[in-house]
C-alpha positions in Angstrom: 0.0 0.0 0.0 1.4 3.4 -0.9 2.5 5.6 2.0 2.7 9.3 2.6 5.9 11.1 3.6 4.6 11.1 7.2 4.9 7.3 7.1 1.1 6.7 7.2 -0.8 4.5 4.7 -2.7 6.7 2.3 -6.0 5.1 3.5 -5.4 6.5 6.9 -3.8 9.8 5.9 -6.7 12.1 6.6 -7.1 11.3 10.3 -3.4 12.2 10.9 -3.2 15.3 8.7 -3.6 17.7 11.6 -0.9 15.8 13.5 1.6 16.2 10.7 0.8 19.9 10.3 1.1 20.6 14.0 4.7 19.5 13.9 5.5 21.2 10.6 6.4 17.8 9.1 5.8 19.0 5.6 8.2 21.9 6.0 11.1 20.9 8.2 12.9 17.8 7.0 15.9 18.1 9.3 17.3 14.6 9.7 17.9 11.5 7.7 15.3 8.9 8.3 11.7 8.5 7.2 8.4 8.6 9.1 6.7 10.4 11.9 9.4 12.6 13.5 10.3 12.5 17.1 13.0 14.4 18.9 14.3 13.1 22.2 16.6 14.9 24.6 19.7 13.0 25.8 18.9 11.4 29.1 15.2 12.1 28.9 12.3 10.1 27.7 10.2 10.0 24.5 7.0 8.3 23.5 6.3 7.0 20.1 2.6 6.6 19.5 0.5 4.8 16.8 -2.2 6.9 15.2 -4.7 4.3 14.1 -8.2 4.0 12.7 -10.4 4.2 15.8 -13.4 2.9 13.9 -11.8 -0.5 13.7 -11.4 -3.0 16.5 -7.8 -3.6 17.5 -6.3 -7.0 17.9 -2.6 -6.3 18.5 0.2 -3.8 18.0 3.8 -4.7 17.3 6.9 -2.5 17.3 10.1 -3.3 15.4 13.5 -1.7 14.9 15.7 -2.8 12.0 13.5 -5.9 11.6 13.8 -7.0 15.3 10.7 -7.0 17.5 10.7 -4.7 20.5 9.0 -5.9 23.7 6.0 -3.6 23.5 2.5 -4.6 22.6 0.8 -1.3 23.3 0.0 1.6 20.9 2.8 3.6 22.6 6.5 2.8 22.8 8.2 4.6 25.7 12.0 5.1 25.6 13.5 6.2 28.9 17.0 7.5 29.6 17.5 8.2 25.9 21.0 7.8 24.5 22.4 8.6 21.1 22.2 4.9 20.2 18.4 5.0 20.4 18.2 7.3 17.4 17.0 5.9 14.1 14.0 4.2 12.4 11.1 2.4 14.2 8.1 0.7 12.7 4.7 0.1 14.3 2.2 -2.5 12.9 -1.4 -2.5 14.1 -3.5 -5.6 13.5 -7.3 -5.3 13.4 -9.8 -8.1 14.1 -10.8 -7.8 10.4 -7.3 -8.9 9.5 -6.2 -5.6 8.0 -2.8 -4.3 9.2 -1.7 -0.7 9.4 2.0 0.1 9.3 3.6 3.4 10.5 7.2 4.5 10.2 8.8 6.6 13.0 12.1 8.5 13.0 13.7 9.3 16.4 16.3 12.0 16.5 18.3 12.4 19.7 19.9 15.8 20.6 22.0 16.8 23.4 22.0 20.1 25.4 23.6 23.2 24.0 27.0 24.2 25.4 29.3 27.2 25.1 32.9 26.7 23.9 35.4 29.2 25.2 38.8 29.1 26.7 37.8 31.8 29.2 34.8 33.9 30.1 37.1 36.8 30.9 36.9 39.7 28.4 38.6 43.1 28.2 36.5 46.2 27.7 36.7 47.5 24.1 37.9 44.3 22.6 35.9 42.0 20.4 34.9 38.8 22.0 33.9 35.5 20.3 31.8 32.9 22.0 30.8 29.6 20.3 27.6 27.8 21.1 27.1 24.2 19.9 24.6 21.3 20.1 25.0 17.7 19.2 22.6 15.4 17.3 22.7 11.7 16.8 21.5 11.9 13.2 22.8 14.2 10.5 20.7 17.3 10.1 20.0 19.3 6.9 18.8 22.4 8.6 20.5 23.9 11.6 18.3 25.0 14.5 18.0 28.6 15.4 20.6 30.1 17.7 19.7 33.2 19.8 22.4 35.0 21.8 21.5 37.7 24.4 23.0 39.7 27.3 20.7 41.5 29.8 17.7 40.5 27.6 19.3 42.3 24.7 19.6 40.2 21.6 23.1 40.1 20.0 23.0 40.2 16.2 26.6 39.6 14.9 26.2 35.8 14.6 27.9 33.4 12.2 26.7 29.9 11.5 28.6 26.9 10.4 27.6 23.6 8.6 27.2 20.6 10.9 30.3 18.5 11.4 30.9 15.0 12.7 32.3 14.8 16.2 32.8 11.5 18.0 30.1 9.8 15.8 27.6 12.6 16.4 26.7 15.6 14.3 27.4 19.0 15.8 25.8 22.3 14.8 27.5 25.6 16.0 27.0 29.3 15.9 29.5 32.0 16.9 28.5 35.4 18.3 31.0 38.3 18.1 30.5 41.4 20.3 32.4 44.3 21.8 32.9 43.8 25.5 31.7 46.6 27.9 31.8 47.0 31.6 28.0 47.0 31.7 28.3 43.2 30.9 30.3 42.6 34.1 28.8 39.6 36.0 25.9 39.4 33.5 24.9 36.1 31.9 25.4 35.6 28.2 22.6 33.3 27.1 22.6 31.0 24.1 19.1 29.6 23.2 18.7 26.8 20.6 15.3 26.5 19.2 13.5 24.1 16.9 9.9 23.2 16.5 10.0 20.8 19.4 12.4 22.3 22.0 13.8 25.5 23.4 17.1 24.8 25.2 19.7 27.1 26.5 23.2 27.4 27.9 24.8 30.4 29.7 28.0 31.7 31.1 28.7 34.7 33.4 30.9 37.3 31.8 33.9 38.8 33.7 34.8 42.0 32.1 38.2 43.6 32.8 38.7 47.3 32.3 41.4 49.7 33.0 41.2 51.8 36.2 40.2 55.4 36.0 41.0 57.2 39.2 38.8 59.9 40.7 40.3 62.2 43.4 37.7 62.9 46.0 40.0 65.1 48.1 39.9 68.8 47.0 42.8 69.5 44.6 44.3 72.2 46.8 44.5 71.7 50.6 45.4 73.9 53.5 46.3 71.9 56.6 47.7 72.6 60.0 50.7 71.2 61.9 49.9 68.1 63.9 46.6 67.2 62.2 45.6 63.9 60.6 44.8 64.3 56.9 43.7 61.8 54.2 43.9 61.9 50.5 41.1 59.8 48.9 41.0 58.3 45.5 38.3 56.1 43.9 38.1 53.7 41.0 35.5 51.2 39.5 38.2 49.1 37.8 37.9 45.3 37.4 39.8 43.4 38.6 40.5 45.4 41.7 43.7 47.3 41.0 46.7 48.1 43.2 46.6 51.8 44.0 49.6 53.7 45.3 50.2 57.4 46.2 53.1 59.2 44.6 54.7 62.6 45.3 56.4 64.8 42.7 60.1 65.1 43.3 62.8 67.0 41.4 60.2 69.0 39.5 59.0 66.3 37.2 59.6 62.8 38.6 57.2 60.9 40.8 58.2 58.9 43.9 55.9 56.3 45.5 55.0 56.5 49.2 54.5 52.8 50.0 54.6 53.1 53.8 51.6 55.3 54.2 48.8 53.8 56.3 45.9 53.1 54.0 42.2 52.3 54.4 40.2 50.6 51.7 36.5 50.9 51.4 34.0 49.3 49.0 30.8 50.9 47.8 29.4 48.4 45.4 31.4 48.5 42.2 33.3 51.6 43.6 36.4 51.1 45.7 38.0 53.9 47.7 41.5 54.3 49.0 42.3 56.7 51.8 46.0 57.5 52.2 46.6 58.8 55.7 49.1 61.5 56.8 49.3 61.4 60.6 50.7 64.3 62.7 51.3 66.5 59.7 54.5 68.5 59.5 55.9 71.0 57.0 57.4 68.3 54.7 54.0 67.2 53.6 53.9 70.2 51.2 54.0 69.1 47.6 52.0 67.7 44.7 50.5 64.2 44.8 48.8 61.8 42.5 47.2 58.3 42.7 48.4 55.6 40.3 46.5 52.3 39.6 47.5 48.9 38.1 45.4 45.9 37.4 45.3 42.7 35.4 44.4 44.4 32.2 48.0 45.8 32.1 46.8 49.4 32.0 47.7 52.2 34.4 45.8 55.4 35.1 46.8 58.5 37.0 44.5 60.8 38.9 44.8 64.5 38.7 47.6 66.0 40.7 46.7 67.2 44.2 48.7 70.1 45.8 49.2 70.6 49.5 50.8 74.0 49.5 49.7 75.8 52.7 50.6 74.7 56.2 48.9 76.6 58.9 49.1 76.4 62.7 45.6 77.5 63.6 43.1 77.1 60.8 41.9 73.8 59.3 40.6 73.5 55.7 41.1 69.9 54.6 39.8 66.3 54.6 40.3 64.7 58.0 40.9 61.3 59.3 40.1 61.0 63.0 
């Protein structure tokens, strides 16, 4: 008896037309075996069901794979803990009391979960970053599923797709997204969604964005202090990773000398970190011009604006204090 591409005998084609259309079986022909299409997720379960003529009285149902009988006499074949080896062609044969048999072909595709391929999720602000998202199939596919990349619910558009390749006996489909890294992506999830007409799966990774430190001087750029007081110079940065910050004093008119022995207090305000460099029991030698310098893993350095302490007074205080 002639059969339709859905694997149903033509005499029984009309009752299952809606089923075929509901899964776009006439449009998406994405893997290489014939029959009613099923997609199972690796490690999950999938049910193959016979769609039969309900007006006839059933006598028996037989399932076979590659000519071998499967121990199932019901109208549904349940496959648990699916592995890639379960993929392929299945056949169901329904026997009616009238002696008429109905055969249906089934094709089971098995797919894994999407995964992101990257050597590191650390990116540097301003640089272009490539992340590759892939998914494996047991059977070769002719149409790749749709890959959607997003960060902070914003869809990324610069995506390149590649033909499926064979990897360890499976077929792998991959897409690569390319985007410019920005500090607003720090600790945000990059999401890769893989969609087809059956499933919507996703994988994600948390982005770590490195960016060079930019120092802000909180202390007024010109200070008047008095002998014996305690004074602090405060600098702030939002750099990532947390930089090393030092205070330097101008010497010989143009050179800068570090002051490593100063007592220092570090404070965190969310993404902002503050350094307070303390001058205790101020004396006249504090006079001069200072700056903050920062180093972090990006390999960049940044300097704050120069701060001048030029007036030392014995009675009047006009400065930032540390008590």
